[in-house]
C-alpha positions in Angstrom: -36.9 33.5 -106.4 -36.6 37.2 -107.4 -34.4 37.8 -110.5 -31.9 39.9 -108.6 -31.5 37.2 -105.9 -31.2 34.5 -108.5 -28.5 36.4 -110.4 -26.6 37.0 -107.2 -26.8 33.4 -106.1 -25.7 32.2 -109.6 -22.8 34.7 -109.4 -21.7 33.3 -106.1 -22.1 29.8 -107.3 -19.9 30.5 -110.3 -17.2 32.2 -108.2 -17.1 29.3 -105.7 -17.0 26.7 -108.5 -14.1 28.5 -110.2 -12.3 28.6 -106.9 -12.8 24.9 -106.1 -9.7 23.6 -108.1 -7.5 25.8 -106.0 -8.5 24.3 -102.7 -7.3 21.2 -101.0 -10.3 19.1 -99.8 -12.6 17.2 -102.1 -16.0 19.0 -102.5 -14.8 22.0 -100.5 -15.2 25.3 -102.2 -14.1 27.7 -99.4 -13.2 27.5 -95.7 -12.2 29.9 -93.0 -11.4 29.6 -89.3 -13.1 32.3 -87.3 -11.3 31.9 -83.9 -8.9 29.9 -81.8 -9.5 26.5 -80.1 -6.3 26.1 -78.1 -6.4 22.8 -76.2 -2.8 22.1 -75.2 0.8 23.1 -75.4 4.2 21.5 -75.2 7.8 22.8 -75.4 10.3 20.7 -77.4 13.8 20.3 -75.9 15.6 18.2 -78.4 16.1 17.7 -82.2 15.5 20.1 -85.0 12.5 21.6 -83.2 14.5 22.3 -80.0 13.1 25.4 -78.3 9.8 25.4 -80.1 6.6 26.0 -78.3 3.9 23.8 -80.0 0.2 24.6 -79.5 -2.7 22.3 -80.3 -5.3 24.6 -81.9 -8.3 23.0 -83.5 -6.7 20.3 -85.8 -3.5 22.3 -86.3 -0.2 22.3 -84.5 1.0 25.9 -84.3 4.6 26.7 -83.4 6.6 29.5 -82.0 10.3 29.2 -82.6 13.0 30.1 -80.0 10.7 29.8 -77.1 8.6 32.7 -78.4 11.5 35.2 -77.7 11.8 36.7 -81.2 9.5 38.5 -83.5 9.2 35.6 -86.0 5.4 35.0 -86.6 4.1 31.6 -85.5 3.7 28.9 -88.2 1.6 25.9 -88.7 3.7 22.8 -88.3 1.1 20.4 -89.5 -2.5 19.2 -89.2 -3.6 16.1 -87.4 -6.7 15.7 -89.6 -5.1 12.6 -91.2 -4.9 10.7 -87.9 -7.7 8.3 -87.1 -9.2 10.6 -84.5 -12.8 11.9 -84.3 -12.4 15.3 -82.7 -9.7 17.9 -82.1 -7.1 16.5 -79.6 -7.5 17.9 -76.1 -3.8 17.3 -75.2 -0.4 17.4 -76.9 2.9 16.1 -75.6 6.4 15.6 -77.0 8.8 12.7 -76.3 12.2 14.4 -76.6 14.1 11.1 -76.6 12.2 9.8 -79.6 11.3 13.1 -81.3 7.6 12.0 -81.3 4.4 14.1 -80.7 1.7 12.5 -78.7 -2.1 13.3 -79.0 -5.2 12.2 -77.3 -8.9 12.1 -78.3 -11.5 12.1 -75.5 -13.8 9.9 -77.7 -11.1 7.2 -77.8 -9.6 7.4 -74.3 -7.8 4.1 -74.5 -5.6 5.2 -77.4 -2.8 7.8 -77.7 -1.6 8.7 -81.2 2.0 9.3 -82.2 3.4 11.3 -85.0 6.9 12.4 -86.2 8.0 16.0 -86.5 6.1 16.4 -89.8 2.8 15.1 -88.4 3.0 11.7 -90.1 1.4 8.9 -88.1 4.0 6.9 -86.1 2.0 4.4 -84.2 -0.2 4.4 -81.1 -0.1 3.6 -77.4 -2.9 1.4 -76.0 -3.7 2.8 -72.6 -5.0 0.5 -69.8 -6.8 2.2 -67.0 -7.0 0.6 -63.6 -10.1 -1.4 -62.6 -11.8 -0.9 -66.0 -12.1 2.8 -65.4 -13.0 4.8 -68.5 -12.7 8.6 -68.2 -15.5 10.9 -69.4 -12.9 13.3 -70.8 -9.2 13.4 -71.3 -7.3 16.7 -71.5 -3.7 17.9 -71.1 -0.7 15.7 -71.4 3.1 15.9 -70.7 6.0 13.5 -71.1 8.4 13.4 -68.2 12.1 13.1 -69.1 14.3 10.5 -67.4 15.7 13.3 -65.2 12.4 13.9 -63.5 12.3 13.3 -59.8 9.5 10.7 -60.3 8.0 8.9 -63.2 10.8 9.5 -65.6 9.9 8.5 -69.2 6.2 8.3 -68.4 3.4 10.2 -70.0 1.0 12.0 -67.7 -2.6 12.7 -68.8 -5.5 14.5 -67.2 -8.6 12.2 -66.9 -11.9 13.6 -65.8 -15.1 12.0 -64.5 -18.4 14.0 -64.6 -20.4 11.5 -62.5 -20.4 13.7 -59.4 -19.7 17.4 -58.7 -17.2 18.8 -58.3 -15.7 17.2 -61.3 -13.2 14.5 -60.3 -9.8 14.8 -62.0 -6.9 12.4 -61.8 -3.5 12.8 -63.4 -2.9 9.3 -64.8 0.7 8.2 -65.0 1.1 6.0 -68.1 4.1 3.7 -68.8 5.5 4.7 -72.2 6.3 1.1 -73.1 3.2 -0.8 -72.0 0.5 1.8 -71.9 -0.4 0.7 -68.4 -1.5 3.4 -65.9 0.9 2.8 -63.0 -0.2 5.6 -60.7 -2.6 8.4 -60.2 -2.0 11.9 -58.9 -5.0 13.7 -57.3 -4.4 17.5 -57.4 -5.5 19.2 -54.2 -6.8 22.3 -55.8 -10.1 24.1 -55.4 -11.5 25.8 -58.5 -14.1 28.5 -58.8 -17.2 26.4 -59.3 -18.0 22.7 -59.0 -18.3 22.6 -62.9 -14.7 23.8 -63.4 -11.9 21.3 -63.7 -8.2 21.0 -64.6 -7.4 20.8 -68.3 -3.8 22.0 -68.8 -0.8 20.0 -67.7 3.0 20.7 -67.8 6.2 19.6 -66.1 8.4 22.0 -64.2 11.8 20.4 -63.7 12.8 18.6 -61.6 9.9 17.8 -59.2 6.9 20.0 -59.9 3.8 19.8 -62.1 1.9 22.7 -63.6 -1.9 22.5 -63.9 -4.4 25.0 -65.2 -8.2 25.1 -65.1 -11.3 26.1 -67.0 -11.7 29.0 -64.5 -8.5 30.5 -65.8 -6.3 29.6 -62.8 -2.7 28.2 -63.0 -1.2 26.2 -60.2 2.1 24.5 -59.3 1.8 21.2 -57.5 4.1 18.4 -56.3 4.0 14.8 -57.4 1.6 14.1 -54.4 -0.9 16.7 -55.7 -0.2 19.3 -53.0 -0.2 22.9 -54.0 3.2 24.6 -53.9 2.4 27.8 -55.7 -0.7 29.6 -57.1 -3.3 30.2 -58.1 -2.6 32.9 -60.6 -4.7 34.1 -63.5 -4.6 36.6 -66.4 -7.2 39.3 -66.8 -9.8 38.5 -69.4 -8.6 34.9 -69.9 -11.3 32.6 -68.6 -10.2 29.1 -69.6 -6.5 28.3 -69.5 -6.1 25.0 -71.4 -2.3 25.1 -71.9 0.7 25.4 -69.7 4.3 24.4 -70.3 7.8 25.1 -68.9 9.7 26.8 -71.7 13.2 27.1 -70.2 14.8 27.5 -66.7 13.3 31.0 -66.3 9.9 31.0 -68.0 6.6 29.2 -68.1 4.1 29.7 -71.0 0.3 29.5 -70.9 -2.5 30.0 -73.3 -6.3 30.4 -73.0 -8.7 28.4 -75.1 -9.8 31.3 -77.3 -7.5 34.2 -76.4 -5.1 33.6 -79.3 -2.0 34.6 -77.3 0.8 33.0 -75.4 1.4 34.5 -72.0 4.5 34.1 -69.9 5.3 33.7 -66.2 8.5 33.2 -64.2 9.2 30.0 -62.4 7.4 31.3 -59.3 4.2 31.9 -61.4 4.6 35.6 -61.5 3.2 37.0 -64.8 5.9 38.6 -67.0 4.5 41.8 -68.5 5.1 42.8 -72.1 6.1 39.3 -73.3 2.7 38.1 -74.8 2.9 36.6 -78.3 -0.2 36.7 -80.5 -1.5 33.9 -82.7 -5.1 35.1 -83.0 -7.0 33.3 -85.7 -9.7 34.9 -87.8 -12.1 37.2 -85.9 -11.3 35.8 -82.4 -14.7 34.0 -82.1 -14.7 30.4 -80.9 -17.0 27.4 -80.8 -19.5 28.2 -83.5 -22.7 26.2 -83.1 -25.0 27.5 -85.8 -25.0 28.5 -89.4 -27.6 29.8 -91.9 -27.8 31.5 -95.3 -29.6 34.8 -95.5 -31.0 34.7 -99.0 -32.3 38.2 -98.7 -29.0 40.0 -97.9 -26.8 37.3 -99.5 -24.8 36.6 -96.3 -23.7 33.8 -94.1 -24.9 33.9 -90.5 -22.9 32.1 -87.7 -23.9 31.9 -84.0 -21.5 31.7 -81.1 -22.6 30.6 -77.6 -20.1 32.8 -75.7 -18.7 29.8 -73.7 -15.8 31.9 -72.5 -15.5 35.5 -71.4 -16.4 38.1 -72.5 -20.1 37.6 -72.5 -20.4 39.8 -75.5 -19.1 36.9 -77.6 -22.7 35.5 -77.4 -23.8 36.8 -80.8 -24.7 36.0 -84.4 -22.2 37.4 -86.9 -22.6 37.9 -90.7 -20.1 37.1 -93.3 -20.0 38.0 -97.0 -20.5 35.2 -99.5 -16.7 34.7 -99.7 -16.4 34.7 -95.9 -15.1 38.2 -95.3 -16.5 41.4 -93.9 -17.4 40.1 -90.5 -20.1 42.1 -88.6 -22.3 41.5 -85.6 -25.8 40.8 -86.9 -27.6 40.0 -83.6 -26.7 40.4 -79.9 -27.8 37.1 -78.2 -26.2 37.7 -74.8 -29.7 37.6 -73.2 -30.4 34.1 -74.6 -29.7 31.1 -72.5 -28.0 28.3 -74.5 -28.1 29.9 -78.0 -27.5 27.1 -80.5 -28.5 26.3 -84.1 -29.6 28.8 -86.8 -31.9 28.8 -89.8 -33.4 31.4 -92.0 -37.1 32.0 -92.9 -36.9 33.4 -96.5 -40.7 33.8 -96.7 -40.8 35.9 -93.6 -37.3 37.4 -93.8 -36.4 36.2 -90.3 -33.4 34.7 -88.6 -34.2 31.7 -86.4 -32.1 30.7 -83.3 -32.8 27.6 -81.3 -31.8 26.9 -77.7 -30.3 23.9 -76.0 -30.4 23.0 -72.3 -33.4 25.1 -71.6 -36.3 22.7 -71.0 -39.2 23.0 -70.3 -39.3 26.6 -71.5 -37.3 26.4 -74.7 -37.9 28.9 -77.5 -37.0 29.5 -81.1 -36.1 33.2 -81.3 -36.9 35.1 -84.5 -35.0 38.2 -85.4 -35.3 40.6 -88.3 -32.4 41.5 -90.5 -31.6 44.5 -88.3 -31.0 42.2 -85.3 -34.2 43.0 -83.5 -36.1 40.3 -81.7 -39.6 40.2 -83.2 -41.1 36.9 -82.1 -40.6 33.9 -79.8 -41.9 30.5 -80.8 -42.4 28.2 -77.7 -41.3 24.7 -78.6 -40.8 23.6 -75.0 -37.8 21.4 -75.6 -34.2 22.2 -76.5 -33.1 21.7 -80.1 -29.5 20.8 -80.8 -30.3 20.8 -84.5 -32.9 22.9 -86.2 -34.0 24.0 -89.7 -37.0 25.8 -91.3 -39.1 24.3 -94.1 -40.6 27.1 -96.2 -42.9 24.8 -98.2 -44.7 23.6 -95.1 -44.0 26.6 -92.8 -42.6 24.2 -90.2 -39.5 23.8 -88.1 -37.7 20.5 -87.9 -35.0 19.5 -85.5 -33.7 17.1 -82.9 -33.8 17.1 -79.1 -30.6 16.3 -77.1 -32.5 13.6 -75.2 -33.4 11.6 -78.4 -31.1 12.7 -81.2 -32.2 9.9 -83.7 -35.8 11.2 -83.9 -36.6 14.0 -86.3 -39.2 16.3 -84.9 -41.5 18.6 -86.8 -43.1 21.7 -85.3 -45.8 23.9 -86.7 -45.1 27.6 -87.1 -46.6 28.3 -83.7 -44.3 25.7 -82.0 -46.7 22.8 -81.7 -45.2 19.4 -82.2 -47.0 17.9 -85.3 -45.0 14.9 -86.4 -41.8 12.8 -85.8 -39.8 10.3 -87.7 -37.6 7.7 -86.0 -34.4 7.5 -88.0 -32.5 5.0 -85.8 -33.0 2.3 -88.5 -30.9 4.4 -91.0 -27.8 4.0 -88.9 -27.5 7.6 -87.9 -26.4 7.9 -84.2 -27.7 11.4 -83.8 -28.8 14.5 -85.7 -26.2 17.1 -84.8 -26.9 19.3 -87.8 -29.8 19.6 -90.3 -30.9 21.7 -93.2 -33.8 21.5 -95.6 -33.4 22.1 -99.4 -35.7 21.9 -102.4 -35.1 19.3 -105.0 -36.7 19.2 -108.5 -36.4 15.4 -108.4 -37.8 14.8 -104.9 -41.3 15.9 -104.0 -41.4 17.4 -100.6 -37.7 18.3 -100.7 -34.7 16.8 -99.0 -32.9 17.1 -95.7 -29.1 17.0 -95.2 -28.3 15.5 -91.7 -24.9 15.4 -90.0 -24.3 12.8 -87.4 -22.1 12.8 -84.3 -18.4 13.5 -84.2 -17.8 9.8 -83.5 -19.3 8.5 -86.7 -19.0 11.8 -88.8 -21.6 10.6 -91.4 -23.8 12.8 -93.6 -27.2 11.5 -94.7 -29.5 12.9 -97.3 -33.1 11.9 -96.7 -36.5 12.7 -98.2 -39.5 13.9 -96.2 -40.4 10.4 -95.2 -37.0 9.5 -93.8 -35.7 7.4 -96.7 -32.0 7.6 -97.1 -31.0 8.8 -100.6 -27.3 9.3 -100.0 -24.6 8.9 -97.4 -21.0 10.0 -97.1 -18.2 10.6 -94.5 -17.9 14.3 -93.8 -14.6 14.1 -92.1 -13.0 12.3 -95.1 -14.9 14.3 -97.8 -14.8 17.8 -96.2 -12.0 17.7 -93.6 -14.4 18.7 -90.9 -14.8 17.4 -87.3 -17.4 17.9 -84.6 -19.8 19.6 -87.0 -22.6 21.4 -85.2 -24.8 22.9 -87.9 -25.3 22.9 -91.7 -27.2 25.3 -94.0 -28.3 25.2 -97.6 -27.0 28.1 -99.7 -28.3 27.2 -103.2 -30.1 24.3 -104.8 -27.9 23.9 -107.8 -27.9 20.5 -109.7 -27.2 17.8 -108.9 -27.7 18.6 -105.2 -26.5 22.0 -104.1 -24.1 24.2 -102.2 -24.0 24.2 -98.4 -22.2 25.6 -95.4 -21.3 23.9 -92.1 -19.6 25.0 -88.9 -17.3 23.0 -86.7 -17.1 23.6 -83.0 -13.6 22.1 -82.5 -12.1 24.4 -85.1 -14.4 27.4 -85.1 -14.5 27.0 -88.9 -17.1 27.7 -91.6 -16.8 25.4 -94.6 -18.6 26.0 -98.0 -19.1 22.8 -100.0 -21.1 21.0 -102.6 -21.9 17.3 -103.2 
């Protein structure tokens, strides 16, 4: 390592180490959210939070007081990280009669999680779907008050099945006391593409439901699923995940990554000039890749551009202390941009693809953002890292995530290691790092969001260390990891979480 690079790395290491005691999570040195991940919304009509609009964003419940009518900035009510959930909830509801929040987790569809107003766990509801049905995804929720025209004191939840296209969506009616699904409502709406589906759900007193879709549309339906108003949409908002009746005159809605609450009247007419912002970070969502540029001493983070505008498909750079965001590479021409790595010996940024078979490529860019080479690996790589000592790439294919694949510099597959016996259920993030005590170096692997385990292995696949990254680092649905510095005993690393659009700097 060059003396200047070494001194900079050590300075960064010292700064982060000094900062560590001030931060909340064990082993975490620094963290920052880079964008919004708004998955649901509810308006509270009773108790000390009466009139509050609560939004589920990542793992945080963000609240606007007084129905968003005043200029008071939104505040974080609490985090749901302490609940026994695997990923960020896709829905949030509030039971006014009990003053309880309700959350779901699509990886645990048979359980709903309750908390009090401070976010403390307050029990669960065990959901029984009819006929042994298990949804592929659960999304928006709402609690219906006893005054509702139908299904009073029931919880409604969107359940989706991806077995056929268009996506099948049922609004499941769940008995609050027993957890039994007692009815199903089938919304008679047609969305923009067969892949779009309904994700947001609200109640409009006394006899209407509000639904919103991944295509940005908002609808009003009756309890039979028939459309009574809509669709309406907001310019530039491509995925409306949240919708809720605020009061007798207004309805609130929020896009997944827009970072603002938008208002409509009860006839679904947008109300101009009432938007309230809660934009997080740089407004970039669903980060899927992270790397450390040891030449320019900067973090690199990739974004797939899942929602408009298309220009959000990019790699950004951040300073060592996670500031100074800049676009480093425009990847809007890349299909399925995914994991990142850095080639220090060649001064290149590497970007993998997913969902691109049989013509998948690792794209190599220089530090000015110019595409300089394409390495044809043929298969998509959900996880990917570069090994400077062997000049190889290593990664995992979505079709077989427990096998670690090794590719020569020209993209030829040269080796593989079956890691299923280690207990890892999938390689969702990987980075290589040198070790003075382990010839051939080590790999840090991160498993699926369901198990959230981190494994340190050597070059032959032997497990040297294992820990729970959700417990240790407060991170969920991690999509990539990068080595920053090999400092004894192991090193300093970064990771990115897709559900929270967050970068976390940590050591172990």
